[in-house]
C-alpha positions in Angstrom: -13.1 62.7 61.5 -13.6 60.2 58.8 -16.4 57.6 58.5 -16.5 54.5 56.3 -19.1 52.1 55.6 -19.9 49.4 57.5 -18.3 46.2 57.3 -19.5 43.3 56.5 -18.7 41.4 59.5 -21.3 43.8 61.5 -24.2 43.1 59.4 -27.3 41.5 61.0 -27.4 37.7 60.9 -30.3 35.7 61.1 -31.3 35.3 65.0 -33.9 33.9 67.2 -36.7 35.9 68.6 -37.0 36.4 72.4 -40.2 34.3 72.5 -38.7 31.6 70.2 -35.2 31.7 73.0 -37.4 31.3 76.0 -39.1 28.6 74.2 -35.7 27.2 73.2 -34.3 27.5 76.9 -37.3 25.6 78.5 -36.4 22.6 76.5 -32.9 23.1 77.4 -31.1 23.7 74.3 -32.5 22.4 71.1 -31.8 26.0 69.3 -30.0 27.3 66.0 -27.0 29.5 65.9 -24.2 31.2 64.3 -22.0 30.3 67.6 -22.9 26.4 68.0 -20.1 26.4 71.2 -22.7 28.9 73.0 -26.1 28.2 71.7 -28.1 30.5 74.1 -26.2 33.4 73.6 -28.4 34.9 71.0 -29.6 38.2 69.2 -32.5 40.0 70.6 -35.3 40.7 68.6 -34.6 44.0 66.5 -38.7 44.4 66.2 -38.3 45.3 69.5 -36.4 48.8 69.3 -38.2 51.7 70.7 -40.4 53.7 68.4 -38.7 56.9 67.1 -39.7 59.7 68.2 -41.3 58.7 71.4 -41.0 60.9 74.1 -38.6 59.8 77.2 -36.6 61.0 80.0 -33.2 62.0 81.1 -32.2 59.3 83.9 -29.2 59.6 85.8 -26.3 56.8 85.1 -22.9 55.7 85.7 -20.4 55.1 83.1 -17.5 52.5 84.1 -16.1 52.0 80.7 -12.7 53.3 82.1 -11.6 54.6 85.6 -12.7 57.7 84.9 -16.4 56.6 86.3 -18.1 59.5 85.1 -21.5 60.9 86.2 -23.7 60.3 83.0 -27.6 60.8 82.1 -29.2 58.4 79.6 -32.1 59.2 77.8 -35.0 56.3 78.0 -37.8 55.6 75.9 -40.1 53.2 77.0 -37.9 51.5 78.8 -35.1 51.8 76.4 -31.9 53.6 76.5 -31.5 55.4 73.2 -28.7 58.7 73.9 -25.8 59.1 76.6 -24.6 62.5 77.5 -22.6 64.0 80.7 -24.5 64.8 83.8 -24.5 68.5 84.4 -24.9 68.3 88.3 -21.4 66.3 88.8 -18.9 68.8 89.5 -15.8 66.6 88.4 -16.8 65.7 84.7 -18.7 68.9 84.6 -21.6 67.8 82.0 -18.9 66.5 79.9 -18.9 63.1 78.1 -16.1 60.9 76.0 -16.6 58.4 73.3 -16.4 55.3 75.5 -19.8 56.2 77.4 -21.8 56.2 73.9 -20.9 52.9 73.3 -22.7 51.6 76.8 -25.8 51.8 74.1 -24.4 49.1 72.0 -23.0 47.0 74.8 -26.0 46.6 76.9 -28.3 45.6 73.6 -25.4 43.7 72.2 -27.1 40.7 71.0 -24.3 38.1 71.9 -25.2 39.0 75.7 -25.7 36.0 78.1 -29.4 35.8 78.7 -29.7 33.0 80.6 -27.3 31.0 83.2 -25.4 28.2 81.1 -23.8 24.6 82.1 -21.0 23.6 80.9 -21.7 19.7 79.4 -18.2 19.3 78.1 -15.6 17.8 81.5 -12.7 18.4 79.3 -11.2 21.7 79.4 -9.1 23.8 77.0 -9.2 26.3 74.0 -9.7 23.6 71.6 -12.7 22.1 73.3 -16.2 23.3 72.8 -17.8 24.1 76.3 -21.2 22.6 75.5 -23.3 25.5 77.1 -26.7 24.3 77.8 -29.3 26.7 79.4 -30.5 26.3 82.7 -32.4 28.0 85.6 -31.1 30.1 88.1 -32.6 28.0 90.6 -30.2 25.1 89.2 -27.1 27.5 89.2 -27.4 28.7 92.5 -28.4 25.1 93.7 -25.0 23.8 92.1 -22.9 26.6 93.6 -24.2 26.0 96.7 -23.4 22.1 96.8 -19.9 22.9 95.9 -19.3 25.4 98.7 -20.7 22.9 101.4 -18.7 20.2 100.1 -15.5 22.4 100.8 -16.8 23.3 104.2 -17.4 19.8 105.1 -14.3 18.8 103.6 -12.9 21.5 105.7 -11.1 22.9 102.5 -12.5 26.5 102.4 -9.3 28.0 101.6 -9.4 26.0 98.1 -12.4 28.7 97.4 -11.2 31.6 95.3 -13.4 34.6 94.5 -11.5 36.5 91.0 -13.1 40.4 90.9 -12.6 42.5 87.7 -14.8 45.6 87.3 -16.2 46.9 90.1 -18.4 49.2 92.3 -18.2 49.9 95.6 -20.5 47.2 96.5 -17.6 44.8 95.9 -16.9 43.9 99.5 -20.3 41.9 99.9 -19.2 39.7 97.1 -15.2 40.1 97.2 -14.5 40.3 101.1 -17.5 39.3 103.1 -18.8 36.4 101.3 -15.6 35.1 101.0 -14.4 35.0 104.6 -17.5 34.0 106.1 -17.2 31.0 103.3 -13.6 30.5 104.7 -11.2 31.6 102.4 -8.3 33.7 102.0 -8.7 33.8 98.2 -10.2 37.2 97.5 -8.0 38.3 94.3 -8.6 41.6 92.6 -7.4 42.6 89.4 -5.6 45.6 90.6 -2.0 45.0 89.6 -3.2 44.8 86.3 -4.6 47.9 86.1 -2.0 50.8 87.9 -1.0 49.6 91.2 2.7 50.4 90.3 1.4 54.1 89.8 0.7 54.3 93.3 4.0 53.3 94.7 6.1 56.5 93.7 3.4 59.0 95.5 3.2 56.5 98.6 6.7 56.3 99.4 7.5 60.2 98.7 4.1 61.7 100.4 2.2 59.0 102.0 -0.3 58.6 98.8 -1.4 55.4 98.0 -4.0 56.6 95.3 -4.8 57.9 92.5 -4.0 61.4 92.2 -6.3 64.5 90.7 -4.4 66.8 88.4 -5.7 70.9 88.8 -5.4 71.6 84.7 -7.6 74.7 85.4 -4.8 76.4 87.5 -1.4 74.9 86.1 1.5 76.4 84.1 3.1 73.4 83.1 1.8 69.6 82.8 5.0 67.2 82.3 3.3 63.8 81.5 5.0 60.4 81.5 3.2 57.8 79.4 -0.1 59.6 80.5 -2.4 60.2 77.5 -5.1 62.2 79.5 -7.4 63.1 76.4 -7.7 59.4 75.5 -6.9 56.8 78.0 -6.4 58.1 81.7 -8.7 58.8 84.4 -11.3 61.9 83.9 -11.1 61.6 80.1 -14.2 63.4 79.9 -13.1 66.3 82.0 -9.9 66.8 80.6 -11.9 66.4 76.9 -13.6 69.0 78.0 -11.0 71.4 79.7 -8.0 70.5 77.7 -8.2 73.7 75.2 -8.5 76.0 77.8 -5.5 74.5 80.1 -3.4 74.9 76.8 -4.1 78.5 76.7 -2.2 78.9 80.0 0.0 76.2 80.3 2.7 74.6 78.4 2.5 70.7 78.0 5.4 68.2 77.8 5.3 64.7 76.9 7.7 61.8 77.5 6.3 58.9 75.2 7.8 56.6 72.6 4.6 57.3 70.9 2.7 60.3 69.1 -0.3 60.1 71.5 -3.3 62.0 71.4 -2.1 64.2 74.2 1.2 64.3 72.5 -0.3 65.6 69.3 -1.2 69.1 71.0 1.9 69.0 73.4 4.2 71.5 73.2 7.5 69.4 74.1 7.4 65.5 72.7 9.9 63.7 74.3 9.7 60.6 71.9 12.2 58.7 74.4 13.3 55.1 74.3 11.1 52.7 76.3 11.9 52.5 79.7 13.9 55.1 80.1 11.6 57.8 81.9 13.7 57.5 85.7 16.4 58.5 83.4 15.1 61.5 82.3 13.5 62.5 85.4 16.4 62.3 87.4 18.1 64.1 85.2 15.6 66.6 85.2 16.2 66.8 89.3 19.8 67.3 88.4 19.0 70.3 86.3 16.6 71.7 88.5 19.0 71.9 91.5 22.1 73.1 90.0 20.2 76.0 88.3 19.2 76.6 91.7 15.0 76.4 90.5 13.7 74.5 93.0 10.7 76.2 95.3 11.6 77.4 98.3 9.0 78.3 99.9 8.1 74.1 99.9 11.7 72.4 99.8 13.8 75.0 101.7 17.4 76.4 101.1 21.0 76.4 102.1 21.2 78.2 105.6 23.4 81.2 103.6 21.3 81.2 100.8 24.2 80.1 98.2 23.6 76.8 96.3 26.0 74.5 96.3 24.4 71.9 94.4 27.3 71.5 91.4 27.9 68.3 89.0 30.2 65.4 90.4 30.1 67.1 94.2 29.0 66.1 97.1 27.0 68.4 99.6 27.0 68.9 103.4 23.5 67.8 104.5 23.5 70.5 107.6 24.1 73.6 105.1 20.2 73.0 103.5 17.2 73.7 105.9 14.4 71.9 104.8 10.7 73.3 105.2 8.1 70.6 104.5 10.6 67.8 102.4 13.0 65.2 103.9 16.2 64.2 102.7 17.1 66.3 99.5 20.5 66.6 100.2 21.0 63.2 100.8 19.2 62.3 97.6 21.2 64.4 95.9 24.3 63.0 96.8 23.5 59.4 96.4 22.0 59.8 93.2 21.4 62.9 91.5 24.7 64.7 91.4 26.3 63.2 88.7 22.6 62.4 86.4 23.4 65.3 83.9 20.9 65.9 81.1 23.7 64.6 78.6 23.9 61.3 81.0 20.4 60.8 80.3 20.4 61.8 76.3 22.6 58.8 75.6 20.2 56.7 77.5 17.0 57.7 76.1 17.9 58.5 72.6 16.5 62.4 73.0 18.8 65.4 73.1 20.3 66.9 76.1 18.9 70.1 75.4 15.7 69.1 75.0 15.9 67.6 78.5 17.0 70.7 80.0 14.9 73.0 78.1 11.9 71.1 79.6 13.5 71.0 82.9 13.8 74.7 83.4 10.6 75.8 81.6 8.8 73.4 84.0 10.7 74.9 87.3 10.1 78.3 86.1 6.6 77.9 86.1 6.7 76.7 89.9 5.1 75.8 92.2 1.7 75.6 89.8 3.4 72.9 87.8 2.5 69.1 88.1 4.8 65.8 87.2 2.1 63.7 86.0 3.0 59.8 86.7 1.3 57.6 83.7 1.9 53.8 82.2 4.8 54.4 81.0 7.4 54.9 83.8 5.0 52.6 86.2 4.8 49.1 84.6 8.2 48.5 83.7 9.8 45.6 85.3 11.8 47.8 87.3 9.1 50.6 87.9 9.2 51.6 91.5 12.1 53.7 91.5 11.1 55.2 88.1 7.9 56.2 89.6 9.6 57.7 92.5 11.7 59.6 90.3 9.1 61.1 88.3 6.8 62.4 91.1 9.8 63.4 93.1 9.9 66.2 90.6 6.1 67.7 92.0 8.2 67.7 95.3 11.1 70.0 93.8 8.3 72.6 92.4 6.2 72.4 95.2 3.3 71.3 92.9 2.3 68.7 95.5 -1.0 69.2 97.0 -1.0 73.0 95.2 -2.8 75.2 93.1 -2.3 73.7 89.6 -0.6 70.5 91.1 -1.1 67.2 92.0 -3.9 66.5 94.5 -5.1 63.6 96.7 -8.9 62.8 96.8 -11.3 64.9 98.4 -13.0 63.7 101.6 -16.7 62.1 100.9 -18.7 60.5 103.6 -19.5 56.9 102.4 -19.1 54.4 104.5 -18.1 50.9 104.4 -20.6 47.9 105.2 -21.9 46.5 108.9 -18.6 44.4 110.4 -19.3 40.4 109.7 -16.7 39.3 112.1 -19.9 37.3 114.2 -20.4 35.6 111.6 -17.0 33.6 111.1 -17.3 30.1 112.5 -14.4 28.2 113.3 -14.1 26.5 110.0 -13.9 30.2 108.6 -11.4 31.5 110.7 -9.0 28.5 110.0 -9.6 29.1 106.4 -9.1 32.6 106.0 -5.6 32.1 107.8 -4.5 30.2 104.9 -1.6 31.6 102.4 -3.2 33.8 99.5 -2.9 32.0 96.1 -0.8 35.1 94.6 2.0 34.4 96.5 2.1 38.2 97.8 4.8 38.8 100.3 6.9 35.8 99.6 10.3 37.0 99.7 10.4 37.2 95.9 7.1 39.0 95.9 6.8 42.2 98.5 4.0 43.7 97.2 4.3 46.7 99.7 1.0 48.3 99.6 1.0 51.1 101.9 4.1 49.9 103.5 3.2 46.2 104.6 4.7 42.8 102.7 2.0 41.4 101.2 -0.4 44.1 101.3 -1.2 44.5 97.9 -2.3 41.9 95.3 -0.2 40.3 92.6 -3.1 39.4 90.1 -0.8 37.7 87.3 0.8 35.8 89.6 -2.5 33.8 90.7 -2.2 31.9 87.5 1.1 30.5 88.6 -0.3 29.8 92.4 -3.0 27.7 91.0 -1.1 25.8 88.0 1.4 24.8 90.7 -0.9 24.2 93.7 1.1 26.6 95.0 0.7 27.4 98.0 -2.3 25.0 97.4 -4.7 23.5 95.3 -8.1 25.4 94.1 -11.0 23.5 93.9 -13.7 26.0 93.2 -13.7 30.0 92.3 -16.4 32.6 91.2 -14.8 35.5 89.4 -17.4 38.4 87.9 -16.6 40.9 85.0 -12.9 39.8 84.6 -11.3 38.3 81.7 -7.6 37.4 82.9 -6.8 35.3 79.7 -7.2 38.3 77.6 -6.3 40.9 80.0 -3.0 39.8 81.7 0.7 39.7 80.4 1.2 35.7 79.1 -2.6 35.5 79.0 -2.1 31.7 78.0 -1.1 31.0 81.4 -4.5 31.5 82.4 -5.9 29.2 79.9 -4.1 26.5 81.6 -4.9 27.6 85.1 -8.5 27.6 84.4 -8.4 24.5 82.9 -6.7 22.9 86.1 -10.0 24.4 88.0 -12.4 21.6 88.9 -15.5 23.6 89.3 -15.4 27.8 88.1 -17.7 30.3 87.9 -18.2 33.0 85.9 -20.6 36.2 86.0 -20.4 38.3 83.4 -22.4 40.3 80.2 -20.6 38.5 77.3 -18.7 34.9 77.2 -15.4 35.7 77.1 -11.9 33.8 76.7 -12.4 33.4 80.4 -16.0 31.8 80.5 -14.7 29.3 78.0 -13.5 27.5 80.6 -16.3 27.9 83.3 -18.6 25.0 84.2 -21.6 27.5 85.1 -21.9 31.1 83.6 -23.8 33.8 84.9 -25.4 36.5 83.1 -24.9 39.8 84.5 -26.2 43.2 84.8 -24.8 46.3 82.9 -23.1 48.8 85.0 -24.5 51.8 83.3 -28.3 50.8 82.7 -29.4 48.0 85.0 -27.3 47.9 88.4 -27.3 48.8 91.8 -23.9 50.5 93.2 -22.0 53.4 93.7 -18.8 54.8 92.6 -16.2 57.5 93.7 -13.9 59.6 91.5 -11.9 63.0 91.9 -11.0 65.7 89.3 -11.4 69.3 89.0 -10.6 69.9 92.4 -13.4 67.7 93.4 -14.7 64.3 94.5 -17.8 62.5 92.9 -20.1 59.5 94.4 -22.0 58.6 91.5 -25.2 56.4 91.8 -25.9 53.4 90.0 -29.1 52.5 89.7 -31.9 50.0 86.9 -33.0 52.7 84.6 -34.2 50.4 81.8 -36.4 47.3 80.9 -34.4 44.2 81.3 -35.4 41.7 78.3 -33.7 38.8 80.4 -33.3 38.1 84.0 -30.0 39.2 84.8 -28.8 39.8 88.4 -26.6 41.9 89.9 -22.8 40.4 90.8 -21.7 42.1 93.7 -25.2 42.3 95.6 -28.3 40.0 94.2 -25.9 36.8 93.7 -24.5 36.4 97.1 -27.9 37.5 98.7 -29.6 34.4 96.5 -26.6 31.9 97.5 -26.8 32.8 101.0 -30.1 31.7 100.9 -29.4 28.6 99.3 -26.2 28.0 101.8 -28.9 28.2 104.8 -31.0 25.5 103.1 -28.1 23.0 103.3 -27.5 23.8 107.2 -25.1 26.9 107.0 -27.1 30.2 107.5 -24.1 32.9 109.1 -24.0 34.3 105.5 -27.7 34.6 104.6 -27.8 35.9 108.5 -25.3 38.7 107.9 -27.3 40.0 105.1 -31.2 40.0 106.8 -29.8 41.1 110.1 -26.9 44.1 109.0 -28.7 45.4 105.9 -31.7 46.7 107.0 -33.6 49.9 105.2 -31.9 52.6 106.5 -35.0 54.7 106.1 -37.5 52.2 107.4 -35.3 49.4 109.4 -37.1 46.8 107.2 -35.5 43.9 106.4 -34.6 42.2 102.9 -37.0 39.9 102.0 -35.8 39.2 98.3 -32.6 40.0 96.6 -33.6 43.3 94.7 -34.6 44.7 98.3 -31.1 43.6 99.5 -29.3 45.2 96.3 -31.0 48.6 97.1 -30.6 48.5 101.0 -26.8 48.0 100.3 -26.5 50.9 98.4 -28.9 53.3 100.9 -26.1 52.0 103.8 -23.3 53.0 101.9 -24.3 56.4 100.8 -27.0 57.4 104.0 -24.2 60.1 104.8 -25.0 61.7 101.3 -28.8 61.3 101.3 -29.7 61.6 105.0 -29.8 65.3 106.1 -29.7 64.0 109.5 -26.3 62.4 109.3 -24.7 64.8 106.5 -21.1 66.0 106.8 -20.4 67.7 104.1 -20.7 68.2 100.3 -23.4 68.5 98.6 -26.6 68.9 100.8 -29.3 66.3 99.5 -32.6 65.7 100.7 -33.6 62.3 101.2 -33.1 59.0 99.2 -35.5 60.2 96.4 -33.7 63.1 95.8 -30.1 61.2 95.3 -31.9 58.8 93.1 -33.3 61.7 90.7 -29.6 63.7 90.8 -27.8 60.6 90.7 -24.3 62.2 92.3 -22.6 63.8 95.3 -20.0 66.5 94.9 -17.5 66.9 97.5 -16.2 70.4 99.4 -13.7 72.2 97.3 -10.0 70.9 97.5 -8.5 72.2 100.2 -5.1 73.5 99.1 -1.9 72.9 101.2 -3.5 71.2 103.6 -0.9 68.5 103.8 2.3 70.4 104.0 4.1 68.8 106.7 1.3 66.4 107.7 2.2 63.9 104.7 1.3 60.3 105.6 5.2 59.5 105.8 7.4 58.5 108.7 8.6 62.2 108.8 5.2 63.8 107.9 7.4 65.4 105.3 7.5 65.2 101.2 10.5 62.2 101.3 13.2 62.6 98.7 15.1 60.2 101.0 12.2 57.7 101.9 12.2 57.0 105.7 8.7 55.2 104.6 10.4 52.7 101.9 13.1 52.1 104.3 11.0 50.9 107.0 8.8 48.7 104.7 11.7 47.2 103.2 13.5 46.3 106.3 10.2 45.1 107.6 9.8 42.8 104.7 13.6 41.6 104.8 13.6 40.7 108.9 10.3 38.6 108.1 12.4 36.4 105.9 15.6 36.6 108.0 17.2 38.5 105.1 18.9 41.6 104.2 17.5 44.4 102.2 20.3 43.8 99.6 19.0 40.3 99.3 15.4 41.5 98.7 16.3 43.6 95.8 18.6 41.1 94.3 15.8 38.4 94.2 13.3 40.6 92.9 15.4 42.0 90.1 16.5 45.7 91.3 19.7 47.1 90.7 19.9 49.4 93.4 22.1 48.4 96.8 22.4 50.2 100.3 21.2 53.5 100.8 20.4 53.8 96.9 17.6 51.5 98.0 15.4 54.1 99.6 15.9 57.3 97.4 14.0 57.8 93.8 16.8 56.4 91.6 17.6 55.2 88.0 17.3 51.8 87.1 18.2 50.0 83.3 15.1 49.1 81.9 14.8 45.2 82.2 13.4 43.9 78.5 13.1 40.3 77.5 14.1 39.1 74.4 17.9 39.6 72.9 18.2 41.8 70.7 19.9 40.4 67.6 16.8 37.9 67.4 14.2 40.5 68.5 15.1 44.3 67.7 12.3 46.2 68.6 10.8 47.4 71.6 7.0 46.6 71.9 4.7 49.7 73.0 1.8 48.5 74.6 -0.9 51.4 74.8 -4.6 52.1 75.0 -7.0 54.2 73.0 -10.2 56.4 72.9 -12.9 53.8 72.5 -11.3 50.9 74.8 -13.9 50.1 77.4 -11.2 48.0 79.1 -11.2 45.4 76.3 -14.9 44.7 76.0 -15.3 47.0 73.0 -14.6 44.7 70.3 -18.1 43.2 70.2 -19.2 46.9 68.8 -19.5 48.1 65.7 -19.0 51.5 66.5 -15.6 50.6 67.9 -14.5 49.5 64.3 -15.8 52.3 62.4 -14.5 55.1 64.8 -10.9 53.7 65.3 -9.0 56.1 63.7 -10.2 58.2 66.6 -6.2 57.8 67.8 -3.7 58.9 65.8 -2.1 56.2 63.8 -5.2 53.7 64.0 -7.1 52.6 61.2 -11.0 51.4 61.0 -11.8 48.0 60.7 -8.4 46.9 61.3 -5.8 45.9 64.2 -2.9 47.8 63.4 0.7 47.8 64.6 2.6 51.1 64.2 5.9 51.1 62.7 8.1 53.9 61.8 8.7 53.9 58.0 12.6 53.7 58.7 12.2 50.5 60.2 9.7 49.0 57.5 12.2 50.0 54.8 14.7 47.7 56.3 12.1 44.8 57.0 10.4 45.2 53.4 7.1 46.0 54.9 4.6 48.2 53.0 1.4 49.9 54.6 -1.3 47.1 54.8 0.8 43.8 55.2 -0.2 41.0 57.2 2.4 40.5 59.9 3.0 38.6 62.8 4.7 40.4 65.9 7.1 37.3 67.4 8.3 37.7 70.9 9.9 35.3 73.2 6.4 34.5 75.1 4.4 34.3 72.2 2.9 35.9 68.5 0.1 37.6 67.0 -1.3 38.1 63.9 -2.2 41.8 62.3 -1.6 44.5 60.0 1.2 46.9 59.4 1.0 50.7 59.7 3.5 52.5 58.3 3.8 55.8 60.7 5.9 58.5 61.4 4.5 59.0 64.8 6.6 56.0 66.4 9.9 56.3 67.9 12.4 53.9 65.3 13.2 50.8 67.0 9.7 50.4 68.6 6.4 48.8 67.2 3.6 50.4 68.7 0.2 48.6 69.2 -3.1 49.7 70.6 -4.6 46.7 73.3 -8.3 45.7 72.7 -8.6 43.2 70.2 -7.5 39.8 69.4 -10.6 38.1 70.9 -11.0 34.6 70.1 -14.4 34.9 72.2 -16.6 37.7 73.4 -18.6 37.8 70.0 -19.3 37.2 66.5 -17.8 40.6 66.0 -15.1 40.7 68.4 -14.1 37.2 66.9 -13.9 36.1 63.2 -14.4 32.7 64.3 -16.2 32.8 67.9 -14.3 30.4 69.9 -11.7 29.6 67.3 -10.0 32.5 65.6 -9.4 36.1 66.5 -9.9 39.2 64.8 -6.3 41.0 64.9 -4.0 40.1 67.9 -4.1 40.2 71.6 -1.2 42.4 73.1 -0.8 40.4 76.0 -0.2 37.2 74.0 3.2 38.8 73.3 4.0 40.4 76.5 5.5 37.9 78.9 4.5 37.7 82.3 6.7 39.5 84.8 6.2 42.2 87.4 7.5 45.3 89.1 7.9 43.3 92.7 7.8 45.9 95.1 4.3 47.3 94.3 2.9 43.9 92.5 2.0 45.9 89.1 2.3 43.6 86.0 4.7 45.0 83.4 3.3 45.8 80.2 5.4 48.6 79.0 8.5 48.2 77.0 8.9 44.8 78.5 9.8 42.8 75.8 11.8 42.8 72.3 9.8 41.7 69.2 10.4 40.8 65.9 8.1 41.3 62.8 7.9 38.5 60.1 5.6 39.1 57.0 2.8 36.5 56.5 
């Protein structure tokens, strides 16, 4: 690993001391700073750093730098975090750590963190408008927010209130759910479909599992990856980084990916396919497995006479096949698979039929200790629902579902939800929450079929259109936390317009971001890894752990916890104004499980809420399984609770599908689609038509191939854009950390202190490009500027670029000129806003064509 000298942009700059800052805050803003638009976002005093060599202690923590949610330990010296390592008590990440957790140290002590609440003074909103933020007290901020809520209640317009959730803990429902509903709004909008809801669609409509899976890599014999990069950007990166070497000694690895990812670089087979063709390869592999007679009979079953009748192009009589733990295999063959040969898929995907056949056969021969691992490639396309089903169906064919060395669900852990709040809903709230949600989920053209329910899922990015068009209604007030949809959502420019339209917007965050630019009040949030109460749940290695978050360092400024402290304080302010239901819910229902004490302040409330949610883990009298922990103090000391080991094959024949079986013909999807169609007085075929799928008739209920839907005319936009994530990305929040830029070349094809677009030299030669050229990438929806990197690790005809840079706000290192000029380019400005509408997932991968212009 090569390290370079420091970038001049990251050199220390003149700053205010804490004493000067506080003095200036009291004077309401006459401060000097290198960021005039946000004058109170200043550096902490470097002289306050911990003394080198001073004794400290290792304290438990939780990293949420990605969705791995690993258990960590932090070395704290005199109240200051100085080092991070994996928590050896976790059976999920096994004491391992990935690079992301270490960047948390730079984040928590980022000089550009928000220090105090801020108020907008410029009534005009737009990217070209300086917000004119000035510091205010917490009391003034909360009073202002409470007044706005009360105004909506007085006018019976509580449905015009909105809560937007980004990164969360399992304290989320205090702010996201109960507060929103008690106020009287339906509009609690999560970030989920910007993340990986599409990835859950395939497993749900085959095995009834709407959740992320875990992968038993220590017992597997074959790992088949679809657009997943476990060594850099998947769940449990810490654990996979630790265990992957041993897995390679026992198993083969094949990966379908148009880019040579970190995982592809270590794989036995790299299938460098055209973007969007995962579904073609998957159904062709199913064809090979069936025609070669390599399905796993102990799970799937067999022909009654033992003679294989799966032959190319030939339909099979369903009555001749006796299934065991599956449903509809022969129907799937007849409807889709019988004609989908390796040669057919090779023509679609631009790889050899020989490689498709070889991988399919070797994968099946290793059954049942195999896994077909579905990542972002097949699950974040415009028509990804069926591609995701096709890739996951291979687990059913080979018996890798719920099996040793295969794909597993999450283990059971005994956390619990928060107390019921229904008695605290008055008539205004009951009426308000019945309005249609602003993201338009459940409409004819947006089924969002989470767990089989029409409108059961979220449609995050569509909320921008709902706000802009006031459809289904106007949004007059919104609170958002730890999100930055302008930056993280496809065609994020739409969010600039949407947020500018909201009369009163509150943003709770650690760093001022593009989203904050449009806020009326910005509230300083705690950092998840060091400063807040909460807990998270994650799984891997055949276990699930619950990781405790707790304040372990001294906070130099008065940050508040987003999901607990702020709603408690708001509840008190609302009670002062005659609306006491939220506050009563907090003090009457959130009593300390140990002492029965009622919370008297926000800090007590935050801790009691965590204790309630985790009581079955640490209270021996209520223990139901997993680690045995003797009391709350011991739980705080250990910081993690582990489940019992995984019960393999327990779900065979007992899956949460309509048939209880693994469904190749999905009765579960059929029921969901028919209910959605009936709700709108339409046919299933019409639903699929308006949702931009090709399937009609019975094909709609089986995993099948759909042509990729890609924006842009190939004559004008000759390259397909490939968006991907990287080792040091902390969900787009790393770019103000100098280590992020210094170590960027940890990922194949990347360059330190640059934002590069990776272009195959064959394509570059045609365009007259050289390595290091400044270029613009132009799509039908926008353009960005970055640096050309000529690299053989991308498929010709594509351009690959890592998400994470291109901030025009977030800090002085993230942007070249804060509030004006970005450093690099944000991929989402050139990715059009489009969706896999059955799941609601935003489409990111292979969604648009682009052209490259040399600057």
